[in-house]
C-alpha positions as CSV (number, residue, x, y, z in Angstrom):
1,X,0.0,0.0,0.0
2,X,2.8,2.4,0.9
3,X,4.6,1.6,-2.4
4,X,1.4,2.2,-4.3
5,X,0.9,5.6,-2.7
6,X,4.5,6.6,-3.2
7,X,4.3,5.5,-6.9
8,X,1.2,7.7,-7.4
9,X,2.9,10.7,-5.7
10,X,6.0,10.3,-7.8
11,X,3.8,10.1,-11.0
12,X,2.0,13.3,-10.0
13,X,5.2,15.1,-9.2
14,X,6.8,14.2,-12.5
15,X,3.7,15.2,-14.5
16,X,2.3,18.1,-12.4
17,X,2.0,20.4,-15.4
18,X,-0.2,18.1,-17.5
19,X,-2.2,16.6,-14.6
20,X,-2.8,20.2,-13.3
21,X,-4.0,21.4,-16.8
22,X,-6.4,18.5,-17.1
23,X,-7.6,19.0,-13.5
24,X,-8.3,22.7,-14.1
25,X,-10.1,22.0,-17.4
26,X,-12.6,19.6,-15.7
27,X,-12.8,22.0,-12.7
28,X,-13.8,25.0,-14.9
29,X,-16.2,22.8,-16.9
30,X,-18.4,23.2,-13.7
31,X,-19.8,26.5,-15.0
32,X,-21.5,24.6,-17.9
33,X,-22.7,21.6,-15.8
34,X,-26.3,21.1,-14.8
35,X,-25.5,21.2,-11.1
36,X,-24.2,24.8,-11.5
37,X,-26.9,26.1,-13.9
38,X,-29.6,24.6,-11.8
39,X,-28.6,26.8,-8.9
40,X,-30.3,29.7,-10.8
41,X,-33.3,27.7,-11.9
42,X,-35.9,29.4,-9.8
43,X,-34.6,32.9,-10.6
44,X,-34.5,32.2,-14.3
45,X,-38.0,30.7,-14.3
46,X,-39.4,33.7,-12.4
47,X,-37.6,36.2,-14.5
48,X,-38.9,34.9,-17.8
49,X,-42.2,33.6,-16.4
50,X,-41.5,30.0,-17.3
51,X,-43.1,26.9,-15.8
52,X,-40.9,24.0,-14.7
53,X,-41.8,22.1,-17.9
54,X,-41.1,25.0,-20.2
55,X,-37.7,25.7,-18.6
56,X,-36.9,22.0,-18.8
57,X,-37.9,21.9,-22.5
58,X,-35.7,25.0,-23.2
59,X,-32.8,23.4,-21.4
60,X,-33.2,20.2,-23.3
61,X,-33.2,21.9,-26.7
62,X,-30.2,24.0,-25.8
63,X,-28.3,20.9,-24.6
64,X,-29.2,18.8,-27.6
65,X,-28.1,21.7,-29.9
66,X,-24.8,21.8,-28.1
67,X,-24.4,18.0,-28.5
68,X,-25.0,18.3,-32.2
69,X,-22.4,21.1,-32.5
70,X,-19.7,19.4,-30.4
71,X,-18.4,16.9,-33.0
72,X,-17.7,19.8,-35.4
73,X,-16.2,22.1,-32.8
74,X,-14.3,19.3,-31.2
75,X,-12.5,18.6,-34.4
76,X,-10.5,21.8,-33.8
77,X,-8.4,19.7,-31.4
78,X,-7.2,17.7,-34.5
79,X,-6.3,20.8,-36.4
80,X,-4.5,23.1,-33.8
81,X,-2.7,22.8,-30.4
82,X,-4.9,22.3,-27.4
83,X,-4.0,25.5,-25.7
84,X,-5.3,27.5,-28.7
85,X,-8.6,25.7,-28.5
86,X,-8.7,26.5,-24.8
87,X,-8.4,30.2,-25.6
88,X,-11.6,30.5,-27.6
89,X,-13.4,27.9,-25.6
90,X,-12.9,29.6,-22.3
91,X,-13.7,33.0,-23.9
92,X,-16.9,31.5,-25.1
93,X,-17.7,30.1,-21.6
94,X,-17.0,33.5,-20.0
95,X,-19.3,35.2,-22.6
96,X,-22.0,32.7,-21.8
97,X,-21.8,33.4,-18.0
98,X,-22.3,37.1,-18.7
99,X,-25.0,36.5,-21.3
100,X,-27.2,34.4,-19.0
101,X,-27.1,37.2,-16.4
102,X,-28.0,40.0,-18.9
103,X,-30.4,37.9,-21.1
104,X,-33.3,40.3,-22.0
105,X,-35.6,37.6,-23.5
106,X,-36.0,33.9,-23.8
107,X,-34.1,33.7,-27.1
108,X,-31.0,35.1,-25.6
109,X,-31.5,32.9,-22.5
110,X,-31.6,29.9,-24.8
111,X,-28.4,31.1,-26.6
112,X,-26.7,31.5,-23.2
113,X,-27.6,28.0,-22.1
114,X,-26.5,26.6,-25.4
115,X,-23.1,28.3,-25.1
116,X,-22.7,27.2,-21.5
117,X,-23.4,23.6,-22.4
118,X,-21.2,23.7,-25.5
119,X,-18.1,25.4,-24.1
120,X,-18.5,24.4,-20.4
121,X,-19.8,20.9,-20.2
122,X,-18.8,20.0,-23.7
123,X,-15.5,21.5,-24.9
124,X,-13.8,21.8,-21.5
125,X,-14.3,18.1,-20.9
126,X,-13.5,17.3,-24.5
127,X,-10.2,19.2,-24.3
128,X,-9.2,17.6,-21.0
129,X,-9.9,14.0,-22.1
130,X,-8.4,14.4,-25.6
131,X,-5.2,16.1,-24.5
132,X,-4.5,13.8,-21.6
133,X,-5.2,10.9,-23.8
134,X,-2.4,12.1,-26.1
135,X,0.0,13.0,-23.4
136,X,-0.2,9.6,-21.6
137,X,-0.1,6.1,-23.0
138,X,0.8,3.4,-20.5
139,X,-0.5,5.5,-17.6
140,X,-3.6,6.9,-19.4
141,X,-6.1,5.4,-16.9
142,X,-4.3,6.8,-13.9
143,X,-4.0,10.2,-15.5
144,X,-7.7,10.2,-16.4
145,X,-8.7,9.3,-12.9
146,X,-6.7,12.2,-11.5
147,X,-8.0,14.9,-13.8
148,X,-11.6,13.9,-13.5
149,X,-11.4,14.8,-9.8
150,X,-11.6,18.4,-11.0
151,X,-15.3,18.1,-11.7
152,X,-15.9,16.5,-8.3
153,X,-14.1,19.3,-6.6
154,X,-16.2,21.8,-8.7
155,X,-19.5,20.1,-7.7
156,X,-18.4,20.3,-4.0
157,X,-17.3,23.9,-3.8
158,X,-18.9,26.0,-6.6
159,X,-22.5,25.7,-5.4
160,X,-21.5,26.9,-1.9
161,X,-19.5,29.7,-3.4
162,X,-22.4,30.9,-5.6
163,X,-24.9,30.7,-2.7
164,X,-22.5,32.8,-0.6
165,X,-22.0,35.4,-3.3
166,X,-25.7,35.6,-3.9
167,X,-26.5,36.1,-0.2
168,X,-23.8,38.7,0.2
169,X,-24.7,40.6,-3.0
170,X,-28.5,40.1,-2.9
171,X,-28.5,39.2,-6.6
172,X,-28.3,35.9,-8.3
173,X,-26.6,37.5,-11.3
174,X,-23.6,38.3,-9.2
175,X,-22.6,34.7,-9.1
176,X,-22.5,34.6,-12.9
177,X,-20.4,37.7,-13.1
178,X,-17.9,36.3,-10.6
179,X,-17.8,33.1,-12.6
180,X,-17.0,34.9,-15.8
181,X,-14.2,36.8,-14.1
182,X,-12.8,33.6,-12.6
183,X,-12.8,32.0,-16.1
184,X,-11.0,34.9,-17.7
185,X,-8.6,36.0,-14.9
186,X,-7.7,32.7,-13.3
187,X,-8.6,29.6,-15.4
188,X,-7.7,30.9,-18.9
189,X,-4.1,32.1,-18.2
190,X,-3.3,29.2,-15.8
191,X,-4.5,26.5,-18.2
192,X,-2.9,28.0,-21.3
193,X,0.4,28.4,-19.5
194,X,0.4,24.8,-18.4
195,X,-0.6,23.4,-21.8
196,X,1.9,25.4,-23.9
197,X,4.5,22.7,-23.3
198,X,3.4,19.4,-24.8
199,X,4.2,16.1,-23.1
200,X,5.6,13.4,-25.4
201,X,5.0,9.8,-24.1
202,X,8.2,8.0,-23.2
203,X,9.4,5.2,-25.5
204,X,8.6,2.5,-22.9
205,X,5.1,3.8,-22.6
206,X,4.6,3.5,-26.4
207,X,6.0,-0.1,-26.2
208,X,3.6,-1.1,-23.5
209,X,0.7,0.5,-25.4
210,X,1.5,-1.6,-28.5
211,X,1.5,-4.8,-26.4
212,X,-1.9,-3.9,-25.0
213,X,-3.4,-2.6,-28.3
214,X,-6.7,-4.2,-29.3
215,X,-8.4,-4.1,-32.7
216,X,-10.2,-0.8,-33.5
217,X,-13.9,-1.4,-34.2
218,X,-15.6,0.5,-37.0
219,X,-18.6,2.7,-36.2
220,X,-20.9,0.3,-38.0
221,X,-19.6,-2.6,-35.9
222,X,-20.2,-0.7,-32.7
223,X,-23.7,0.3,-33.6
224,X,-24.7,-3.2,-34.6
225,X,-23.4,-4.8,-31.4
226,X,-26.3,-5.3,-29.0
227,X,-23.9,-5.3,-26.0
228,X,-23.5,-1.6,-26.6
229,X,-27.1,-0.8,-25.7
230,X,-26.9,-2.9,-22.6
231,X,-23.8,-1.0,-21.5
232,X,-25.4,2.3,-22.3
233,X,-28.5,1.5,-20.2
234,X,-26.2,1.0,-17.2
235,X,-23.8,3.9,-17.8
236,X,-26.3,6.5,-18.7
237,X,-28.9,5.9,-16.0
238,X,-26.9,7.6,-13.2
239,X,-26.3,10.7,-15.4
240,X,-29.9,10.9,-16.4
241,X,-31.1,10.7,-12.8
242,X,-28.5,13.0,-11.4
243,X,-29.2,15.6,-14.1
244,X,-32.9,15.7,-13.2
245,X,-32.2,16.2,-9.5
246,X,-29.6,18.9,-10.1
247,X,-31.7,20.7,-12.7
248,X,-34.6,21.0,-10.3
249,X,-32.6,21.4,-7.1
250,X,-33.8,25.0,-6.6
251,X,-37.4,24.0,-7.0
252,X,-37.0,20.9,-4.7
253,X,-35.4,23.0,-2.0
254,X,-38.2,25.6,-2.2
255,X,-40.9,22.9,-2.3
256,X,-39.5,21.1,0.8
257,X,-38.8,24.5,2.5
258,X,-35.2,23.5,3.1
259,X,-32.6,26.0,4.2
260,X,-30.3,26.4,1.1
261,X,-27.1,26.7,3.2
262,X,-28.0,23.6,5.3
263,X,-28.7,21.7,2.0
264,X,-25.2,22.6,0.7
265,X,-23.6,21.5,3.9
266,X,-25.3,18.1,3.7
267,X,-24.4,17.8,0.0
268,X,-20.7,18.7,0.7
269,X,-20.5,16.1,3.5
270,X,-22.0,13.4,1.3
């Protein structure tokens, strides 16, 4: 056990730059995740006089539109260095944070949610997984496990931070302005600086990868395989359930007459 922990610490120390970049990418993807957007659910519904179903339908359409766009926008990672993709993705994410606070009508609100989902939940995660997949070969699984902790940290601290900012300022919009500032002033320069130096997998890593390499399936083979749909049913269910709860968290808190601060404390402890 001691050797295992020491090996992991040594791995992190040798690869701090790239693990740190991936961690920050998944951390800042929080601003486009449902658990973060859902914190302003009640305020957005009241501002635009939307029912729960109408707001949910709008969110669904914006999310599906971002999913359709992602394959085309994600291809930029094949055409230019990752840090350049980060520059326009994080700029788009910051713009979306400002736009959702200033949205004068439902059309602009839909655009803001679309951009949040595309650049936050979509591109930030896409960049992190793609770049880390390129940087690491033999230790790809370990690297992925480390960087995905960024989203867990974001889901633990960002809701509490937003609630605190909202209570201090008296406006739900303040949280979005602070989020935009954090993206531009902290996340963007830090991630670009870390990613400017590429990591080349060591020769022994490439050798191990060749020994482990399996046959690549074609898209048609994957779609025709019934096992795919069995696996999807299990892997997608937690995401579907969690998204519904996070999206309606403001409404559920109001319905049950919970104290929002107490709710966040319980969530953080869990």
